[in-house]
N, C-alpha and C positions, 0 to 999 in steps of 0.2 A: 398190500395181499401177496400170501407168499405166494411161492412156486407149487408147495404140497398143493395148497386150497387153487389156487387155477387145473393145476391136473386133477385135481377131483372133478370140479366141476365138470368140466371138460370130458372126463371119461364117462361123469352122466348121461354128457349128452347125446355124447356116441352111444352110450346102451340101450339109451332110448330109442336113435336111429336102427340099429341093427335089430331091435327088435320087432321093427317095423315093417308089416310083410308086402313084399315087390308093388304090389297091384295099388297101396296106397302111397305110392311115391308120384303115381301120375297124376301130374296136370288133372288135374282136375285142378345179486351183487353186481355194479357193470359191468361193463367187457370195456377192455381195453380201447379206446377214441383213437388211436396211432394206428397209421398204416401197419403191416404185417412187414416180417420181414420177406426180401424177393425170393422167391421159390426157388432160383435157381442154387441158394446157396455158397458158400465161399470158400476154396479152395483151402487145405488144410498144406503143410512142408513135403510133403511127399509130391502132389499135385491130387491129390483124388480129392474131387466133391464133399465136402460133409450134406449132412441131410439139413431141406433148411428148416428152418425156423420156425416149429409146431405155432400154431395159430393159436392166442390166448384168446380161449372163452369161460365166463363165467355164466350160471344160470340162475343166481338166486334174481328174488322178483325184485331189487332195489337198484334198475338198470338205471345205467349214464350214458343215459339215452344222447344222444349226437340230434343239436337246437339246430335249425335255422334260421333268421330273419320276418318279420311281413314282407309280404312284396306288395307294394300299392298296386302297381301292373294287375295280380293277381286278386285283387281286394276288390280293383274296379271291375272286375268280369263278374261278380260274386251278381246269381240273379239275385232277384226282389226277396222270394221265399228264406234265402241263406243272408241275406244282410241284418238282421238281428236276433240274428242264432249268437247266445255265449258259446255255446259248442257245436262240435261236431260230433256224430257219434258212426263212428263204424265197425263195421260189422269185421270179423277175423277168425282163422282155425287155430283151432288149440289143439289138432290129435293128427297131427302132419306132422313127419320129419322134421329135424333141425334141418338148415335154420330158416326155415321160412315162419311157422309158425309152433311154437311147443307150449308146453305147463312149465314152470319155472320152479324152482325147487321147494316151492310152497305147492305145489301142486294145484293151483290155481289161479294165479298171476300169467297174462299167455305174451313171453318174448316170443323175437327172433326177427329178421329182416322185415316180417310184413308190419310187425307192431312199429319197427323205427321210420320205414315210409310213414304210414302213417301219422307220424306227428312230423315228419316234418312240413306233410301238408296241411298238418293243422294251426305248424307253424308260420306258412305261408300266409296263409288265410287269415291270419289277427284272430284263429279260434283255440280254444277250449276241447283238447282229445277226451269224450270216454268210447273204448274200444266194449266192445259186446260179443263175446264167444258166440258162433253160430256153427254148426255142424254142418259142409259140403251142401248135401243134398236138403238147409234148409234157407241157405241163403238169397237167391232167388226173392221167394214168396218174402222174408223177411223187409228187401229192396222195394218190393213193389208195394205192399203196405204202408211202408216211409217206417216201419218200425226204426229201419237202419239209413242215414245218411248216403251210405258209402261202402261197396264191399273192396277189402285190399287181404285178400286169399286163394293169391296165383291162380286169380282165372282169366286164362285166354283167349284173347276177342276172336272171334268167330264171325260171321255173316248173320248164323243165322240169329248168334244172342245179341248183337247190333236191333233186332227186331224191335226190343223192347227195352235194349240197354245202351247208355251210353259210355263209350271206352278213352279213360287217360293214361295211354302206356307211361311205364318207367321201369322191364327187365326186356331182356329178348327172355324166349322158350328154348332153354340150349339142352343136349340130350350130349352126354359124356361118356366118353374108353375109358372105364379107368380099369390098370392095369397096378402091379405089383411093382414095389421102389424097382429093385432090381433086374424089372422087366427089360427082355433086350429086345420091345418094341418101343418104338424113338416115338415115332409119333402116327396115331390114325386119322388120317385129314380127309382121302377120300373110301370109297367102296373098296376099290384096290386094295388098298390099306389090311383089307379083314381076309383076304382070298388065304384060305388055306387054314386059319386059328381055328381056336378052342377057344369060340364064342359063347358069354352066356347074358339073357335074355326073360326077362319074367312075363310068365305067359299072359295074353291076353293082351299087352298092352300095345303100343303105340311103336315102340322101338323098338318088338318083335316084328310087325308090320315092315317094318323096314333092312330089319334084318335080312329076313326070308328076300325082300323082290335086291338088297344090293347082291346078294348070291346068286340068286337067278341071274341079275344081268354079268355076275362077275361069269360065272358060267358058263353065258351064252357067246362070251370073248377067251374062254378057252381058260379060267385061271380055273386055281385049284378050290375044290366048292370049302365051304367053313366045314370046321369039323363039330358040329353039334346042329342046332343050335342046344345048345344044354338048359336046364330052365330050376331054375331058383323060387321056388317060395316065399322066400325068408332073405331078407336083407343080409338077416350075419352067415346062415349057408352059402354065399353066394363068395362074402367078404372069405371065411376060413377059403373057400376053395382056391381063393383066388394067390393066396400065404402058401398051401399047400403044396400049387402048382397042376393042380386038379383043370382049371380054366386059365386061359391068357389074359384076358378080357373081359370085362361084365359093362353092358349097355345100359344106362337109364339117364333119370331127371338128371341134367349135370349139377343142380342147384345143393343135393343130398350130395352129390359125390366129389364135388368140389372141396364142402364142407368138412369131409369123409376127408381129403388127403391133406388137406393145411393142415388141421386138429391131431392126423397122424402121417406126418409128410416120411416117417422112419417105414412104413410101412404102404404106402400108396400111392398112387399120383396119375392126374388125368391125362390122356397123352392125347387126348383130342375130344371137341367137339363139333355135332355140329345140329343144326335147328329141329327141334321138335316138331315144324309139322312140314320136314321133308318128303318132299319137294319143291313146297311152297314154303312160307314163313311164317313161322306162327309168334306171337307179341302175347306177354305180363300185364293187365293193366287192372286200375283203379276200374270198378263198376256203383255207377250213378244211375238212376234212371231214365229214361229215356223222355225228355219229356219238361226235365226240372232246370235242365241248362243251367246244370251246374259242371260239368265237362270242359268249357272251354279254361273256369277260375281254377279247377282243380290241375289244370295240365300246364297251367304257366306257373304254377307253385310248385310245382316240382323242376321245369325248368328254370324258377327264383332258384331254386337244393342246386343243381346239374352247374351251376352258374357258379354259386357263391364256393362250392367243392363239397358239399355237405354230404351231397346224393354219393358223389362215391366213396366218402369216408364210412356212410354205412354199409355197401357190398363189402369194403373191404374188411368191414369187423367181423360178416360173418362167411369171409374169402368167398365173396359173389362178383367179386369187379369183371370177370370175364363175361358174364350176361349185363353190363351197362351198353343202358342207351345213351347217343349221343345228344337225341332228342325228346322234348315226350312230346306224342302227336294225340291229337282228336279222332277219333273214328277212323286208326287207319283202315286197310283195306285186311279183313279176315280170313281164317281159313273159309272154303270152300262147304255148304252144306252139302253134307253125303246124300247119298240118296237113298 
Protein backbone atom coordinates (compact mmCIF):
# COMPACT_ATOMS: atom_id res chain seq x y z
CA UNK A 1 0.00 0.00 0.00
CA UNK A 2 1.49 3.35 -0.99
CA UNK A 3 1.58 6.38 1.29
CA UNK A 4 -0.63 8.23 -1.20
CA UNK A 5 -3.26 5.48 -1.08
CA UNK A 6 -3.22 5.42 2.70
CA UNK A 7 -3.62 9.21 2.92
CA UNK A 8 -6.46 9.15 0.40
CA UNK A 9 -8.33 6.47 2.30
CA UNK A 10 -7.74 8.21 5.61
CA UNK A 11 -8.98 11.46 4.09
CA UNK A 12 -12.21 9.76 3.02
CA UNK A 13 -12.77 8.50 6.56
CA UNK A 14 -12.20 12.00 7.91
CA UNK A 15 -14.56 13.47 5.34
CA UNK A 16 -17.25 11.02 6.44
CA UNK A 17 -16.61 11.92 10.05
CA UNK A 18 -16.67 15.67 9.50
CA UNK A 19 -19.99 15.51 7.67
CA UNK A 20 -21.78 13.82 10.57
CA UNK A 21 -24.04 16.04 12.71
CA UNK A 22 -22.80 16.31 16.29
CA UNK A 23 -25.96 14.74 17.68
CA UNK A 24 -25.24 11.64 15.61
CA UNK A 25 -21.91 11.23 17.39
CA UNK A 26 -23.51 10.39 20.72
CA UNK A 27 -23.84 6.80 21.91
CA UNK A 28 -26.27 5.99 21.29
CA UNK A 29 -8.33 -2.61 1.80
CA UNK A 30 -6.95 -3.74 5.19
CA UNK A 31 -5.81 -1.54 7.98
CA UNK A 32 -2.32 -2.03 9.34
CA UNK A 33 -2.42 -4.55 12.20
CA UNK A 34 0.72 -3.12 13.77
CA UNK A 35 0.45 -0.83 16.77
CA UNK A 36 0.56 2.87 15.80
CA UNK A 37 3.57 4.99 16.60
CA UNK A 38 3.75 6.47 20.07
CA UNK A 39 1.66 9.61 20.36
CA UNK A 40 4.49 11.58 21.93
CA UNK A 41 6.44 11.81 18.71
CA UNK A 42 10.22 11.90 18.54
CA UNK A 43 12.74 14.57 19.40
CA UNK A 44 14.40 16.55 16.61
CA UNK A 45 17.99 17.83 16.64
CA UNK A 46 16.91 21.22 17.96
CA UNK A 47 15.09 19.57 20.86
CA UNK A 48 11.55 20.16 19.62
CA UNK A 49 9.07 17.29 19.51
CA UNK A 50 8.01 16.16 16.07
CA UNK A 51 4.38 15.58 15.14
CA UNK A 52 3.20 12.09 16.00
CA UNK A 53 2.92 9.70 13.08
CA UNK A 54 -0.61 9.55 11.71
CA UNK A 55 -2.62 6.38 12.19
CA UNK A 56 -2.51 4.15 9.10
CA UNK A 57 -6.15 3.79 8.07
CA UNK A 58 -7.75 2.14 5.08
CA UNK A 59 -11.42 2.24 4.15
CA UNK A 60 -11.28 -0.55 1.57
CA UNK A 61 -13.95 -3.29 1.84
CA UNK A 62 -11.14 -5.87 1.89
CA UNK A 63 -10.46 -5.52 5.60
CA UNK A 64 -7.49 -7.47 6.88
CA UNK A 65 -9.18 -8.07 10.21
CA UNK A 66 -7.24 -9.15 13.26
CA UNK A 67 -8.21 -12.71 14.19
CA UNK A 68 -8.09 -14.70 17.40
CA UNK A 69 -8.25 -18.42 18.14
CA UNK A 70 -11.06 -20.56 19.49
CA UNK A 71 -11.58 -20.47 23.25
CA UNK A 72 -12.52 -23.81 24.81
CA UNK A 73 -13.80 -21.97 27.88
CA UNK A 74 -16.08 -19.70 25.86
CA UNK A 75 -17.37 -22.56 23.69
CA UNK A 76 -18.19 -24.62 26.80
CA UNK A 77 -20.40 -21.76 28.03
CA UNK A 78 -22.50 -21.58 24.86
CA UNK A 79 -26.22 -22.15 25.46
CA UNK A 80 -27.78 -25.18 23.78
CA UNK A 81 -29.55 -22.94 21.26
CA UNK A 82 -26.18 -21.66 20.03
CA UNK A 83 -24.13 -24.86 20.06
CA UNK A 84 -25.27 -26.14 16.67
CA UNK A 85 -25.07 -22.76 14.93
CA UNK A 86 -22.50 -22.58 12.15
CA UNK A 87 -22.57 -18.80 12.31
CA UNK A 88 -23.63 -15.99 14.58
CA UNK A 89 -25.54 -13.03 13.20
CA UNK A 90 -24.43 -9.71 14.64
CA UNK A 91 -26.17 -6.39 14.08
CA UNK A 92 -23.90 -3.40 13.52
CA UNK A 93 -24.51 0.18 12.53
CA UNK A 94 -22.95 1.66 9.42
CA UNK A 95 -24.25 5.19 9.57
CA UNK A 96 -22.24 6.40 12.54
CA UNK A 97 -18.98 8.26 12.39
CA UNK A 98 -15.62 6.53 12.00
CA UNK A 99 -14.09 4.61 13.64
CA UNK A 100 -16.97 2.68 15.23
CA UNK A 101 -19.17 1.57 12.34
CA UNK A 102 -19.28 3.01 8.83
CA UNK A 103 -19.31 1.93 5.21
CA UNK A 104 -16.20 1.10 3.23
CA UNK A 105 -15.27 2.60 -0.15
CA UNK A 106 -17.85 0.42 -1.89
CA UNK A 107 -20.63 2.06 0.18
CA UNK A 108 -21.85 -1.44 1.06
CA UNK A 109 -19.41 -3.16 3.40
CA UNK A 110 -19.61 -2.28 7.11
CA UNK A 111 -16.21 -1.70 8.66
CA UNK A 112 -14.80 -0.24 11.84
CA UNK A 113 -13.98 -1.11 15.41
CA UNK A 114 -17.39 -2.72 16.04
CA UNK A 115 -17.11 -5.14 13.12
CA UNK A 116 -13.61 -6.10 14.27
CA UNK A 117 -14.85 -6.82 17.81
CA UNK A 118 -17.61 -8.96 16.30
CA UNK A 119 -14.97 -10.95 14.42
CA UNK A 120 -13.02 -11.64 17.62
CA UNK A 121 -16.18 -12.85 19.38
CA UNK A 122 -17.09 -15.16 16.49
CA UNK A 123 -13.56 -16.55 16.28
CA UNK A 124 -13.36 -17.31 19.99
CA UNK A 125 -16.76 -19.04 19.86
CA UNK A 126 -15.70 -21.13 16.84
CA UNK A 127 -18.40 -19.61 14.61
CA UNK A 128 -18.56 -17.91 11.24
CA UNK A 129 -19.58 -14.26 11.37
CA UNK A 130 -22.46 -12.71 9.46
CA UNK A 131 -22.93 -8.97 9.86
CA UNK A 132 -26.33 -7.34 9.49
CA UNK A 133 -26.45 -3.56 9.14
CA UNK A 134 -29.25 -2.14 11.27
CA UNK A 135 -30.31 1.43 11.93
CA UNK A 136 -30.00 2.42 15.57
CA UNK A 137 -33.79 2.49 16.01
CA UNK A 138 -34.15 -1.03 14.57
CA UNK A 139 -31.66 -3.13 16.51
CA UNK A 140 -33.74 -3.66 19.69
CA UNK A 141 -36.60 -5.26 17.73
CA UNK A 142 -34.16 -7.31 15.64
CA UNK A 143 -32.61 -8.65 18.84
CA UNK A 144 -35.87 -9.43 20.59
CA UNK A 145 -37.39 -11.10 17.50
CA UNK A 146 -34.36 -13.33 16.98
CA UNK A 147 -33.42 -11.85 13.61
CA UNK A 148 -29.93 -11.31 15.02
CA UNK A 149 -28.05 -13.12 17.77
CA UNK A 150 -26.20 -10.12 19.12
CA UNK A 151 -25.75 -6.38 18.68
CA UNK A 152 -22.36 -4.63 18.63
CA UNK A 153 -23.23 -1.02 17.94
CA UNK A 154 -21.84 1.30 20.63
CA UNK A 155 -24.62 0.26 23.04
CA UNK A 156 -24.27 1.67 26.55
CA UNK A 157 -25.19 -0.51 29.53
CA UNK A 158 -28.19 0.97 31.37
CA UNK A 159 -30.37 -0.43 34.13
CA UNK A 160 -33.44 0.05 31.95
CA UNK A 161 -31.94 -1.92 29.04
CA UNK A 162 -30.86 -4.70 31.42
CA UNK A 163 -34.53 -5.55 31.91
CA UNK A 164 -34.63 -7.08 28.41
CA UNK A 165 -30.97 -7.34 27.40
CA UNK A 166 -27.86 -9.09 28.70
CA UNK A 167 -24.51 -7.34 28.28
CA UNK A 168 -20.85 -8.27 27.82
CA UNK A 169 -18.66 -5.18 28.13
CA UNK A 170 -15.84 -4.43 25.70
CA UNK A 171 -15.15 -0.68 25.86
CA UNK A 172 -15.31 2.18 28.32
CA UNK A 173 -17.79 4.90 27.34
CA UNK A 174 -15.50 7.92 27.27
CA UNK A 175 -15.87 11.57 26.31
CA UNK A 176 -12.83 13.49 25.08
CA UNK A 177 -11.61 17.08 25.05
CA UNK A 178 -10.29 17.93 21.58
CA UNK A 179 -7.83 20.84 21.24
CA UNK A 180 -5.56 22.13 18.52
CA UNK A 181 -2.21 20.40 18.19
CA UNK A 182 -0.40 23.59 19.25
CA UNK A 183 -2.88 24.56 21.99
CA UNK A 184 -1.59 25.98 25.26
CA UNK A 185 -3.95 23.62 27.07
CA UNK A 186 -1.81 20.77 28.35
CA UNK A 187 -4.58 18.63 29.84
CA UNK A 188 -8.23 18.60 30.82
CA UNK A 189 -8.82 15.94 33.43
CA UNK A 190 -10.98 17.72 36.00
CA UNK A 191 -13.64 20.42 36.00
CA UNK A 192 -11.26 23.13 37.19
CA UNK A 193 -9.31 22.75 33.93
CA UNK A 194 -12.13 24.31 31.84
CA UNK A 195 -12.60 27.40 34.03
CA UNK A 196 -12.40 30.52 31.84
CA UNK A 197 -11.95 28.49 28.63
CA UNK A 198 -13.93 28.85 25.41
CA UNK A 199 -15.73 25.49 25.36
CA UNK A 200 -17.75 24.07 22.47
CA UNK A 201 -20.26 21.25 22.56
CA UNK A 202 -23.21 19.83 20.64
CA UNK A 203 -26.59 21.14 21.79
CA UNK A 204 -28.86 18.66 23.54
CA UNK A 205 -26.12 16.11 24.19
CA UNK A 206 -25.11 14.38 27.40
CA UNK A 207 -21.78 16.19 27.23
CA UNK A 208 -23.58 19.53 27.21
CA UNK A 209 -25.20 18.59 30.53
CA UNK A 210 -21.79 17.71 31.97
CA UNK A 211 -20.19 20.96 30.77
CA UNK A 212 -22.98 23.04 32.28
CA UNK A 213 -22.78 21.18 35.59
CA UNK A 214 -18.98 21.50 35.72
CA UNK A 215 -19.32 25.22 35.04
CA UNK A 216 -21.95 25.60 37.78
CA UNK A 217 -19.75 23.82 40.32
CA UNK A 218 -16.71 25.87 39.28
CA UNK A 219 -18.58 29.13 39.75
CA UNK A 220 -19.80 27.98 43.17
CA UNK A 221 -16.12 27.54 44.05
CA UNK A 222 -15.31 31.07 42.84
CA UNK A 223 -13.62 30.01 39.59
CA UNK A 224 -14.02 31.85 36.29
CA UNK A 225 -17.04 30.79 34.22
CA UNK A 226 -16.48 29.15 30.86
CA UNK A 227 -16.80 31.33 27.80
CA UNK A 228 -19.85 29.88 26.15
CA UNK A 229 -20.62 27.12 25.75
CA UNK A 230 -20.39 27.59 22.00
CA UNK A 231 -22.73 25.28 20.09
CA UNK A 232 -21.91 23.50 16.83
CA UNK A 233 -24.26 21.19 14.96
CA UNK A 234 -21.71 19.95 12.41
CA UNK A 235 -18.43 18.37 13.45
CA UNK A 236 -16.64 20.00 10.51
CA UNK A 237 -17.60 23.43 11.86
CA UNK A 238 -16.23 22.58 15.29
CA UNK A 239 -12.94 21.45 13.74
CA UNK A 240 -12.61 24.68 11.77
CA UNK A 241 -13.36 26.69 14.91
CA UNK A 242 -10.57 24.89 16.75
CA UNK A 243 -8.11 25.47 13.94
CA UNK A 244 -8.99 29.17 13.68
CA UNK A 245 -8.79 29.71 17.43
CA UNK A 246 -12.45 30.70 17.86
CA UNK A 247 -12.82 27.98 20.48
CA UNK A 248 -10.24 26.41 22.78
CA UNK A 249 -11.71 22.93 23.21
CA UNK A 250 -14.57 20.81 21.97
CA UNK A 251 -16.00 17.99 24.10
CA UNK A 252 -17.61 14.97 22.45
CA UNK A 253 -17.51 11.15 22.25
CA UNK A 254 -13.87 10.18 22.63
CA UNK A 255 -13.98 7.44 19.98
CA UNK A 256 -14.62 10.04 17.29
CA UNK A 257 -12.17 12.57 18.70
CA UNK A 258 -9.40 10.02 19.28
CA UNK A 259 -9.74 8.87 15.68
CA UNK A 260 -9.59 12.48 14.46
CA UNK A 261 -6.46 13.15 16.52
CA UNK A 262 -4.81 9.87 15.51
CA UNK A 263 -5.34 10.44 11.80
CA UNK A 264 -4.55 14.20 11.90
CA UNK A 265 -1.99 14.62 14.71
CA UNK A 266 -0.57 17.69 12.98
CA UNK A 267 -3.88 19.48 13.62
CA UNK A 268 -5.49 18.01 16.74
CA UNK A 269 -4.92 16.14 19.97
CA UNK A 270 -7.08 14.88 22.83
CA UNK A 271 -6.20 16.75 26.02
CA UNK A 272 -8.08 14.43 28.35
CA UNK A 273 -11.06 12.16 28.81
CA UNK A 274 -13.88 11.58 31.27
CA UNK A 275 -16.43 8.84 31.54
CA UNK A 276 -19.53 9.51 29.49
CA UNK A 277 -21.78 8.59 32.41
CA UNK A 278 -20.25 11.16 34.78
CA UNK A 279 -20.72 11.20 37.73
CA UNK A 280 -21.63 7.54 37.19
CA UNK A 281 -19.64 5.02 35.14
CA UNK A 282 -20.83 3.99 31.68
CA UNK A 283 -19.60 1.06 29.61
CA UNK A 284 -20.18 -0.13 26.05
CA UNK A 285 -21.17 -3.76 25.61
CA UNK A 286 -22.26 -6.55 23.30
CA UNK A 287 -26.04 -6.92 23.65
CA UNK A 288 -27.84 -10.28 23.61
CA UNK A 289 -31.47 -11.13 24.33
CA UNK A 290 -32.20 -11.67 28.01
CA UNK A 291 -32.96 -15.30 28.57
CA UNK A 292 -30.81 -16.48 25.65
CA UNK A 293 -28.03 -17.20 28.19
CA UNK A 294 -25.39 -16.25 25.63
CA UNK A 295 -23.73 -13.42 27.55
CA UNK A 296 -21.38 -15.55 29.70
CA UNK A 297 -19.94 -17.19 26.56
CA UNK A 298 -19.48 -13.84 24.84
CA UNK A 299 -17.84 -12.37 27.94
CA UNK A 300 -15.43 -15.31 28.00
CA UNK A 301 -14.77 -14.83 24.27
CA UNK A 302 -13.85 -11.18 24.78
CA UNK A 303 -11.61 -12.03 27.72
CA UNK A 304 -9.87 -14.66 25.58
CA UNK A 305 -9.05 -11.89 23.07
CA UNK A 306 -7.95 -9.62 25.92
CA UNK A 307 -5.56 -12.28 27.19
CA UNK A 308 -3.99 -13.09 23.82
CA UNK A 309 -3.59 -9.42 22.88
CA UNK A 310 -5.83 -9.35 19.81
CA UNK A 311 -8.43 -7.20 21.60
CA UNK A 312 -5.94 -4.42 22.21
CA UNK A 313 -4.64 -4.71 18.65
CA UNK A 314 -8.17 -4.06 17.35
CA UNK A 315 -8.53 -0.94 19.48
CA UNK A 316 -5.07 0.27 18.45
CA UNK A 317 -5.83 -0.06 14.75
CA UNK A 318 -8.71 2.41 15.20
CA UNK A 319 -6.98 4.71 17.70
CA UNK A 320 -9.17 3.61 20.62
CA UNK A 321 -6.69 2.02 23.01
CA UNK A 322 -7.54 4.65 25.65
CA UNK A 323 -11.02 3.09 25.91
CA UNK A 324 -9.81 -0.46 26.56
CA UNK A 325 -11.28 -2.48 29.43
CA UNK A 326 -9.03 -4.65 31.57
CA UNK A 327 -11.65 -7.38 31.66
CA UNK A 328 -15.05 -7.97 30.09
CA UNK A 329 -17.93 -8.23 32.54
CA UNK A 330 -21.40 -9.70 32.26
CA UNK A 331 -24.19 -7.31 33.23
CA UNK A 332 -22.22 -4.83 35.35
CA UNK A 333 -24.05 -1.93 37.02
CA UNK A 334 -25.50 0.29 34.29
CA UNK A 335 -26.47 3.92 34.13
CA UNK A 336 -29.48 4.50 36.39
CA UNK A 337 -32.99 4.91 35.07
CA UNK A 338 -33.99 8.49 34.37
CA UNK A 339 -36.87 9.99 36.29
